[in-house]
C-alpha positions in Angstrom: 8.0 24.2 -10.3 9.0 21.1 -12.6 12.2 19.3 -12.1 13.5 17.4 -15.1 15.4 14.2 -15.2 19.0 14.6 -15.7 21.0 12.2 -18.0 24.7 13.0 -18.6 24.7 11.1 -21.8 21.8 13.1 -23.4 23.7 16.5 -22.5 26.6 16.7 -24.8 27.0 20.5 -24.1 27.2 20.0 -20.2 30.5 21.0 -18.6 31.6 18.1 -16.4 33.4 18.8 -13.1 37.5 18.1 -13.2 38.3 14.6 -11.8 40.0 16.0 -8.8 37.2 18.0 -8.0 35.6 17.4 -4.4 32.1 18.7 -5.7 29.8 16.3 -7.3 28.6 17.1 -10.7 25.1 17.4 -9.8 24.9 17.7 -6.0 21.2 18.5 -5.9 20.5 14.8 -7.5 20.4 12.2 -5.2 19.7 8.3 -5.7 17.0 6.2 -4.0 19.8 4.0 -2.9 20.8 6.6 -0.3 17.7 5.9 1.7 17.7 3.0 4.1 14.1 1.6 4.3 14.8 -0.5 7.3 16.2 2.0 9.9 13.2 1.7 12.1 12.6 -2.1 11.7 15.4 -4.3 12.7 13.5 -7.3 12.3 12.8 -6.6 8.6 16.5 -5.8 8.2 17.5 -8.9 9.5 15.1 -10.8 7.2 15.6 -9.0 4.1 19.2 -7.8 4.1 20.9 -10.2 6.5 19.4 -13.5 5.6 18.1 -12.6 2.4 14.6 -14.3 2.7 11.9 -13.4 0.0 8.2 -12.7 1.2 7.1 -16.1 0.0 9.7 -17.9 2.0 9.0 -15.8 5.0 5.4 -16.4 4.8 5.9 -20.3 4.4 8.3 -20.4 7.4 6.0 -18.3 9.7 3.1 -20.8 8.8 4.7 -23.9 9.6 6.4 -22.6 12.8 2.8 -21.4 14.1 1.5 -24.7 12.9 4.3 -26.8 15.0 3.6 -24.6 17.9 -0.2 -25.2 17.8 0.3 -29.0 17.2 2.6 -29.3 20.3 0.0 -27.1 22.3 -2.8 -29.4 21.2 -0.8 -32.4 22.1 0.0 -31.3 25.5 -3.8 -30.8 26.2 -4.6 -34.1 24.5 -7.0 -32.3 22.2 -5.1 -33.0 18.9 -7.3 -35.9 17.8 -11.1 -35.9 17.7 -12.5 -35.8 21.2 -16.1 -35.9 22.3 -15.6 -33.2 25.0 -13.7 -30.8 22.9 -13.5 -29.7 19.3 -9.9 -31.0 18.3 -7.3 -29.2 16.3 -7.7 -31.6 13.3 -11.6 -30.9 13.5 -11.1 -27.0 13.9 -12.3 -26.1 10.1 -11.8 -22.3 10.9 -8.2 -22.8 12.2 -7.0 -24.5 8.9 -8.7 -21.9 6.8 -7.6 -18.9 8.5 -4.4 -19.6 9.5 -3.4 -21.3 6.1 -4.4 -17.9 4.6 -3.7 -15.2 6.9 -0.4 -16.2 8.6 1.6 -16.4 5.2 -0.2 -13.3 4.1 0.8 -11.3 7.2 4.3 -12.2 7.4 4.9 -12.2 3.6 3.4 -8.8 3.2 5.4 -7.5 6.3 8.6 -8.2 4.3 7.3 -7.0 1.0 5.9 -3.6 2.3 9.2 -2.5 3.5 10.8 -3.0 0.3 8.2 -1.9 -2.2 8.5 1.7 -1.8 12.2 1.7 -3.0 11.2 -0.2 -6.2 8.5 2.5 -6.9 10.7 5.3 -6.2 13.3 4.0 -8.4 11.0 3.6 -11.5 9.8 6.9 -10.9 13.2 8.6 -10.9 14.2 6.3 -13.8 11.5 7.9 -16.0 12.3 11.4 -15.0 9.1 11.8 -13.1 10.7 12.7 -9.7 14.2 13.9 -8.6 15.3 13.5 -5.0 16.8 16.5 -3.4 18.8 17.0 0.0 15.9 18.2 2.0 13.4 15.7 0.8 16.1 12.9 1.6 16.6 14.1 5.1 13.0 14.4 5.6 12.4 10.9 4.4 15.5 9.5 6.5 14.0 11.0 9.6 10.6 9.3 8.9 12.1 5.8 8.2 14.5 6.0 11.3 11.5 6.3 13.6 10.6 3.2 15.8 7.2 4.4 16.6 5.8 2.0 14.1 7.3 -1.0 15.7 6.2 0.0 19.1 2.8 0.8 18.2 2.4 -2.7 16.5 3.5 -4.4 19.7 1.0 -2.3 21.6 -1.8 -3.3 19.2 -0.7 -7.0 19.2 -0.8 -7.1 23.1 -4.4 -5.8 22.9 -5.1 -8.2 20.3 -3.6 -10.9 22.2 -5.9 -9.9 25.3 -9.0 -9.6 23.0 -8.4 -13.3 21.7 -7.9 -14.4 25.2 -11.1 -13.0 26.4 -13.0 -14.5 23.5 -11.4 -17.9 23.7 -12.1 -18.2 27.3 -15.9 -18.0 26.8 -16.0 -20.0 23.5 -17.4 -23.4 23.2 -15.0 -26.0 24.3 -12.0 -26.1 21.9 -8.6 -27.6 21.5 -7.0 -24.3 22.5 -9.0 -23.6 25.9 -9.0 -27.0 27.2 -7.0 -25.7 30.1 -5.6 -22.4 31.4 -2.1 -22.9 30.1 -3.2 -24.0 26.6 -5.5 -20.9 26.5 -2.7 -18.5 27.5 -0.5 -20.1 24.9 -2.8 -19.9 22.2 -3.6 -16.3 23.1 0.0 -15.2 23.1 0.5 -16.9 19.6 -2.4 -15.0 18.5 -0.7 -11.7 19.5 2.5 -12.6 17.6 0.6 -13.5 14.4 -1.3 -10.1 14.9 2.0 -8.3 15.1 2.8 -8.8 11.4 -0.5 -7.9 10.4 -0.5 -4.6 12.4 2.9 -3.3 11.6 2.2 -4.2 7.8 -0.9 -1.9 8.2 1.1 0.8 9.9 3.8 0.7 7.3 1.1 1.2 4.7 0.3 4.4 6.3 4.1 5.3 6.9 4.9 4.6 3.2 1.9 6.9 2.2 3.5 9.7 4.3 7.0 8.8 2.7 5.6 9.4 -0.9 4.0 12.7 0.3 7.4 13.9 1.5 9.4 12.8 -1.7 6.7 13.7 -4.3 6.6 17.5 -3.6 7.1 18.1 -7.3 6.7 16.0 -10.2 7.4 16.2 -14.1 4.3 15.2 -15.7 4.6 12.9 -18.8 1.1 13.4 -20.2 1.9 11.1 -23.5 3.2 8.2 -21.4 1.6 4.9 -22.3 0.4 4.2 -18.6 -2.0 7.0 -19.3 -1.2 8.2 -15.6 1.4 10.8 -16.5 4.3 8.3 -15.9 3.0 7.5 -12.4 1.5 4.2 -12.8 4.2 2.3 -10.8 2.5 4.3 -7.7 -1.0 3.4 -8.7 0.2 -0.3 -8.8 1.7 -0.3 -5.6 -1.5 1.2 -4.1 -3.6 -1.6 -5.8 -1.3 -4.2 -4.6 -1.6 -3.1 -0.9 -5.4 -3.6 -0.9 -4.9 -7.3 -1.9 -3.9 -8.6 1.7 -6.5 -6.5 3.3 -9.2 -7.7 1.1 -8.1 -11.4 1.6 -8.1 -10.8 5.2 -11.5 -9.3 5.0 -12.8 -12.4 3.1 -11.6 -14.8 5.6 -13.1 -12.8 8.5 -16.4 -12.7 6.5 -16.2 -16.3 5.9 -15.7 -16.9 9.4 -18.5 -14.7 10.3 -20.7 -17.2 8.1 -19.3 -20.3 9.4 -19.8 -19.1 13.0 -23.4 -18.3 12.2 -24.1 -21.8 10.8 -22.9 -23.1 13.9 -24.6 -20.9 16.4 -21.5 -19.2 17.7 -22.0 -15.7 16.1 -22.8 -14.0 19.6 -18.9 -14.8 20.7 -17.1 -13.6 17.5 -16.7 -9.9 18.2 -13.0 -10.2 17.3 -14.1 -11.1 13.8 -16.8 -8.4 13.6 -14.2 -6.0 14.4 -11.9 -7.2 11.7 -14.6 -6.7 9.2 -15.4 -3.1 10.4 -11.6 -2.4 10.2 -11.5 -3.8 6.8 -14.5 -1.4 5.4 -12.5 1.3 7.1 -9.1 0.7 6.1 -9.1 -0.8 2.5 -10.1 2.6 0.8 -7.5 4.4 3.2 -4.7 2.1 2.3 -5.5 2.5 -1.4 -6.1 6.2 -1.6 -3.6 7.8 0.8 -0.4 7.1 -1.2 -2.3 8.3 -4.2 -3.2 11.6 -2.9 0.3 12.7 -2.3 1.0 12.0 -5.7 -2.4 13.6 -6.8 -1.5 16.7 -5.0 1.9 17.0 -6.8 0.3 16.2 -10.1 -2.2 18.8 -9.7 0.3 21.5 -8.7 2.5 20.7 -11.8 -0.8 21.0 -14.1 -1.7 24.2 -12.4 1.7 25.7 -12.8 1.7 25.0 -16.3 -1.8 26.2 -17.0 -0.8 29.6 -15.3 2.4 30.0 -17.4 0.2 29.5 -20.6 -2.3 31.9 -19.0 0.2 34.6 -18.4 1.8 34.1 -21.8 -1.7 34.4 -23.4 -2.5 37.7 -21.6 0.8 39.2 -22.8 0.3 38.0 -26.4 -3.4 39.1 -26.4 -2.3 42.5 -25.3 0.2 42.9 -27.9 -2.5 41.7 -30.5 -4.9 44.4 -29.0 -2.3 47.2 -29.7 -1.9 45.9 -33.2 -5.5 46.6 -34.3 -4.7 49.9 -35.7 -1.1 48.6 -36.9 -0.2 46.6 -40.0 -2.2 43.6 -40.7 0.8 41.3 -40.8 1.7 41.8 -37.1 -1.9 41.3 -35.9 -2.0 38.0 -37.8 1.1 36.8 -36.3 0.0 37.6 -32.7 -3.4 35.9 -33.2 -1.7 32.9 -34.7 0.3 32.5 -31.8 -2.7 33.1 -29.5 -4.4 30.5 -31.5 -1.6 27.9 -30.5 -1.7 29.2 -27.0 -5.5 28.0 -26.8 -4.6 24.7 -28.3 -1.7 24.3 -25.7 -4.1 25.2 -22.8 -6.7 22.6 -24.2 -3.9 20.1 -24.1 -2.7 21.3 -20.7 -6.3 20.8 -19.4 -6.5 17.1 -20.4 -3.3 16.2 -18.3 -4.1 13.4 -15.6 -3.9 14.3 -12.1 -4.3 10.8 -10.6 -1.7 8.2 -10.7 -3.9 5.5 -12.1 -6.3 4.7 -15.0 -9.9 3.3 -15.1 -8.7 -0.2 -15.2 -6.7 0.2 -11.9 -9.8 1.6 -10.2 -12.1 -1.3 -11.5 -9.4 -3.7 -10.0 -9.7 -1.9 -6.9 -13.5 -2.0 -6.8 -13.6 -5.7 -7.6 -10.9 -6.5 -4.7 -12.9 -4.4 -2.0 -16.0 -6.5 -3.1 -14.6 -9.7 -2.6 -15.6 -10.5 1.1 -19.1 -10.0 -0.3 -18.6 -12.6 -2.9 -17.0 -14.9 -0.2 -20.4 -15.0 1.8 -22.7 -14.8 -1.1 -21.2 -17.9 -2.9 -21.5 -20.4 -0.1 -25.0 -18.7 0.8 -26.3 -19.4 -2.6 -25.0 -22.7 -2.6 -26.7 -23.5 0.8 -30.1 -22.0 -0.4 -30.0 -24.0 -3.6 -29.2 -27.2 -1.6 -32.0 -26.7 0.3 -34.2 -26.0 -2.5 -33.1 -29.4 -4.2 -33.4 -31.5 -1.0 
């Protein structure tokens, strides 16, 4: 079944409802604005809708807040400045690299991931690729109103905080484990940072399910310039979701390499887990939202091919009956059969994935970025040893 985009300006013969009628002109057509994407996350609603902060502003604000807390924590434990007994905060190279990258990234994408699906769906509806209906909207509303993603992120943040507490307790003397209170404070702060990362990752998967609910049927645009049947906005969204995961994976890989150089690799199990999670979730996050569109695009293509096939069978039967009839009747039926075969060839070439080759190339390059993160300093280190 194919739902076509309805434009009242392009339908001069349509009969409009009377102004006083309580029945809408197209009751089955719903707007994306009818969906509230913040139902299950009050914090995101406060940030985006109430105080209207952009993802960049949220990321920068979170970074300086956590930086200030870390400075206060180090100052109270007398480990802010270089100390012969502890690695001071100002000497902690990993902290400055990781927090400068990961904190703004996690909190910025946490805000972005809530708003991004609306933009994608509005673009798809504007081009006539999808049309929202009441049943789909109700399912999406139920999905978005669930608080389970928030509760799940809180639980995972607590687990992360506990893992950080254990790892930091057995680490070499550092500014954040100078005493028990500094250790606890830093571990709790790690859990708060991790909350944004976990809720973003869960939201990635939630959005993928949302697309699956809405993209039950699509109207393919095989000649669309995006070479993806008009669904390139979804492919671009999927690609952008891999950027923060790849960057986090690069930081984790770089940290593993740095700890290896300093003989601390045996206590860096938390970062080894992050690298493993990166290898697992990066392909999942990319392909999961695309799979929903793929299923709908494939169904639309198969429906069209079946219709052509059915018409071909009918016209072929008519042509067969004209074998003993007038030549003109047979020629007309054969001409139509020829056109049906051409239509079938065109339909077989219709895309069934909402991306092109360039998108896949960018995804593979993005996913391999942690390898380059380790390879570049490793090559530099080898060349330095050879030269010296």
